[in-house]
C-alpha positions in Angstrom: 10.6 12.3 -63.2 8.6 14.4 -60.8 6.7 11.3 -59.6 10.0 9.5 -59.0 11.4 12.5 -57.1 8.3 12.6 -54.9 8.5 8.9 -54.1 12.2 9.4 -53.2 11.3 12.3 -50.8 8.6 10.3 -49.2 10.9 7.3 -48.6 13.5 9.6 -47.1 11.0 11.2 -44.8 9.7 7.9 -43.6 13.3 6.7 -43.0 14.1 9.8 -41.1 11.0 9.5 -39.0 11.7 5.9 -38.2 15.3 6.8 -37.3 14.2 9.6 -35.0 11.6 7.5 -33.2 14.0 4.6 -32.7 16.6 7.0 -31.4 14.1 8.7 -29.0 12.9 5.3 -27.8 16.5 4.2 -27.0 17.3 7.5 -25.2 14.0 8.2 -23.5 12.8 4.7 -22.4 12.4 5.0 -18.7 11.8 3.0 -15.5 9.8 5.0 -13.0 10.6 4.4 -9.3 7.7 5.2 -7.0 8.5 5.3 -3.2 5.6 4.1 -1.0 6.5 4.6 2.7 4.5 4.4 5.9 1.3 2.7 7.1 -1.5 2.0 4.7 -4.6 4.1 5.3 -7.3 5.9 3.4 -6.2 9.4 4.5 -2.8 10.8 5.5 -2.4 11.7 9.2 -4.9 9.1 10.4 -2.8 8.1 13.4 -2.8 10.1 16.6 0.9 10.6 17.1 1.9 9.8 13.5 3.1 12.8 11.6 5.1 11.1 8.8 4.1 9.9 5.4 1.5 7.3 4.7 0.5 5.1 1.7 -3.0 6.1 0.6 -5.1 5.0 -2.4 -5.1 8.6 -3.6 -1.3 8.8 -3.5 -0.9 5.5 -5.4 -3.5 6.4 -8.0 -1.9 9.8 -8.7 1.6 8.3 -9.1 0.5 5.4 -11.3 -1.6 7.8 -13.4 1.6 9.9 -14.0 3.5 6.7 -15.1 0.6 5.6 -17.3 0.5 9.0 -19.1 4.2 9.1 -19.8 4.8 7.1 -23.0 8.5 6.9 -22.2 7.9 5.0 -19.0 8.1 1.4 -19.9 8.1 -0.2 -16.5 7.5 0.8 -12.8 9.3 -0.1 -9.6 7.4 0.3 -6.4 9.8 0.9 -3.5 7.8 -0.3 -0.5 8.6 0.4 3.2 5.4 -0.4 5.2 4.1 -2.4 8.2 0.7 -2.6 6.5 -2.6 -1.1 7.8 -6.2 -0.8 6.7 -7.4 -3.9 4.9 -9.8 -1.9 2.8 -7.2 0.6 1.8 -4.8 -2.2 0.9 -7.4 -3.7 -1.4 -8.1 -0.4 -3.1 -4.4 0.2 -3.7 -3.9 -3.3 -5.1 -6.8 -2.7 -7.5 -5.0 0.4 -8.7 -1.8 -1.5 -9.2 -3.5 -4.2 -11.2 -4.9 -1.6 -13.7 -1.5 -0.5 -14.8 -0.7 -2.1 -18.1 3.1 -1.9 -17.7 5.5 -4.2 -16.0 5.7 -3.7 -12.2 8.5 -4.8 -10.0 8.4 -4.3 -6.2 11.5 -3.5 -4.2 11.2 -4.2 -0.4 13.1 -2.1 2.1 13.7 -3.0 5.7 10.0 -3.9 6.4 7.2 -4.8 4.0 4.9 -6.8 6.1 1.3 -7.8 6.2 -0.5 -5.0 4.2 2.9 -4.0 2.9 3.2 -7.4 1.4 -0.4 -7.5 0.3 -0.1 -4.5 -2.0 2.9 -6.1 -3.6 1.5 -9.6 -4.1 0.4 -9.2 -7.7 3.4 -7.4 -9.0 5.2 -9.1 -11.9 8.3 -9.6 -9.7 9.2 -9.0 -6.0 12.7 -8.2 -4.9 13.7 -8.2 -1.2 16.9 -7.7 0.8 18.1 -10.8 2.7 17.4 -9.0 5.9 14.0 -7.6 4.9 11.2 -8.4 7.3 8.1 -9.5 5.3 5.3 -11.9 5.4 3.1 -11.4 8.5 0.2 -12.7 6.4 -2.9 -12.3 8.5 -5.6 -9.9 9.8 -6.4 -8.4 13.2 -9.7 -6.9 14.4 -10.0 -5.2 17.8 -12.9 -3.9 19.9 -11.6 -2.1 22.9 -13.5 -2.7 26.2 -13.7 0.7 28.0 -16.4 -0.2 30.6 -13.8 -0.3 33.4 -12.6 3.1 32.4 -16.2 4.5 32.5 -16.7 2.9 35.9 -13.5 4.5 37.1 -14.7 7.9 35.9 -18.2 7.4 37.4 -19.9 7.5 34.0 -23.0 5.3 33.7 -24.1 5.0 30.0 -27.7 4.2 29.2 -28.0 2.4 25.8 -31.0 2.4 23.6 -30.7 0.4 20.4 -32.7 -0.8 17.4 -31.0 -4.0 16.2 -29.8 -7.0 18.2 -26.1 -6.3 17.8 -26.1 -2.6 17.4 -24.2 -2.0 20.7 -21.7 -4.8 20.4 -19.0 -2.4 19.0 -19.4 0.3 21.7 -17.0 -1.3 24.1 -19.4 -0.6 27.0 -19.9 -4.3 27.9 -18.4 -7.7 27.3 -19.2 -9.4 24.0 -21.5 -12.4 24.2 -20.2 -15.7 22.8 -22.5 -15.2 19.8 -21.1 -11.8 19.1 -17.5 -13.1 19.4 -18.4 -15.8 16.8 -19.7 -13.0 14.5 -16.5 -11.0 14.9 -14.4 -14.1 14.3 -16.3 -15.0 11.1 -15.8 -11.5 9.7 -12.1 -11.6 10.6 -11.8 -15.1 9.0 -13.3 -13.7 5.8 -10.7 -10.9 5.6 -8.1 -13.6 6.3 -9.3 -15.8 3.4 -9.3 -12.8 1.1 -5.6 -12.2 2.0 -4.7 -15.8 1.5 -6.5 -16.1 -1.9 -4.9 -12.8 -3.1 -1.4 -14.0 -2.3 -2.1 -17.4 -3.9 -3.3 -15.9 -7.1 -0.6 -13.2 -7.3 2.3 -15.5 -6.5 0.9 -18.6 -8.4 1.0 -20.7 -5.2 -1.4 -23.4 -4.0 -4.0 -21.9 -1.6 -3.2 -24.5 1.1 0.5 -23.7 0.9 -0.2 -20.0 1.4 -2.6 -20.8 4.3 0.2 -22.8 6.0 2.5 -19.7 5.6 -0.2 -17.3 6.7 0.2 -17.6 10.4 1.0 -13.9 11.0 4.7 -14.6 11.5 7.4 -12.5 9.9 9.9 -14.0 7.4 13.3 -12.7 6.4 13.8 -11.9 2.8 16.0 -15.0 2.5 13.2 -17.2 4.0 10.6 -15.5 1.8 12.5 -16.4 -1.4 12.8 -20.0 -0.3 9.0 -20.1 0.4 8.1 -18.5 -2.9 6.9 -15.2 -1.5 9.6 -13.2 -3.3 11.4 -13.8 -6.6 14.9 -12.4 -6.1 17.2 -11.1 -3.4 18.7 -7.7 -3.9 18.2 -4.0 -3.5 16.6 -1.2 -5.6 19.2 -1.5 -8.4 18.3 -5.2 -8.8 14.6 -4.3 -9.1 15.4 -1.5 -11.6 17.4 -3.9 -13.8 14.7 -6.5 -13.6 12.0 -4.0 -14.6 14.1 -3.0 -17.6 14.4 -6.6 -18.7 10.7 -7.2 -18.4 10.1 -4.1 -20.5 12.7 -5.1 -23.1 14.9 -2.1 -22.4 18.6 -2.7 -21.9 19.7 0.6 -20.4 16.6 2.5 -19.2 16.8 6.0 -17.8 15.6 6.0 -14.2 13.1 8.6 -13.0 12.5 8.9 -9.3 9.0 10.1 -8.5 8.4 12.2 -5.5 5.3 13.1 -3.6 3.6 16.2 -5.0 4.7 19.0 -2.8 1.8 21.0 -1.3 1.7 24.7 -1.9 3.0 27.0 0.8 -0.5 28.2 1.6 -1.9 24.7 1.9 1.0 23.7 4.1 0.4 26.7 6.4 -3.3 26.3 6.5 -3.5 22.5 6.5 -0.7 20.3 7.8 0.8 22.8 10.2 -2.6 23.7 11.7 -3.3 20.0 12.1 -0.1 19.4 13.9 -0.6 22.4 16.0 -4.1 21.2 16.9 -2.6 17.8 17.9 0.1 19.4 20.1 -2.5 21.6 21.9 -4.9 18.7 22.4 -2.0 16.6 23.8 -1.0 19.3 26.2 -4.5 20.0 27.3 -5.8 16.4 27.6 -2.7 14.3 28.1 -1.7 11.2 26.2 -4.0 8.9 28.0 -7.1 11.0 27.4 -6.1 11.5 23.7 -6.0 7.8 23.2 -9.4 7.5 24.8 -10.7 10.2 22.5 -9.4 8.4 19.5 -11.0 5.2 20.7 -14.4 6.8 21.2 -14.3 8.5 17.8 -13.9 5.2 16.0 -17.0 3.2 16.9 -16.4 0.3 14.6 -13.7 -2.3 14.4 -11.1 -1.7 11.7 -9.8 -5.0 10.3 -6.2 -4.4 9.4 -3.5 -6.2 7.5 -0.8 -5.4 10.0 
């Protein structure tokens, strides 16, 4: 009799546990919405006059880690508003996105172009508004020529180098035809990486993607017709789609926000940086500030923008 009562208790406990877990799953299953706004770069505040938000690998990693650690989050929606940016930063972010073993749906805002499209290209689904500006698949590399400016200022720069091409990025002389060919080959390599990534992520033929990768913008409506996005709609459409992919009928939606810095770090960090920028702008002027930024960046920065 004791044995029978014990079995009955165990069965009841298992039934109760299963009921509680099922109930919790139904109530707590969530879709996390992660906003990604601004240019893509390795560090926030990398633009001279830019003081808004940026999409960085560190930001994306921290937000995805949060979604990964929360068992109740069954799917993720990335809300992207970005003109693109650093090619290397875009690649690092896409690597982080690919590591998440949960359904990912991307919702485009008004602009998700070039690098903004690149980081979305391997999502499970992409949703765009009919008027979204997207596409702009391509890469740009620039080497500013400041020799004329130096001549104007009466500065004569003597260059000593070890390595045939070491001074080709200084902007102190015209590039030779051979150097232009080297730059073009490097740029073409970044271009092919972009094309192949989109082809793989979207399940499209490489040659078809190459024909679309002219650098031009497409509306969301055009992008759907071309196979660059899956559905037309807004954030709600993306959330519903993410729930379906996760097998959740009525998911709770959790909107992630950027981690707010402490008051001390805000006072000692961002505010001082902005103050420094304002003072430099007042002392040097906009033209000289741009020159300073150019000189402080000696190498071309290939960008998906």
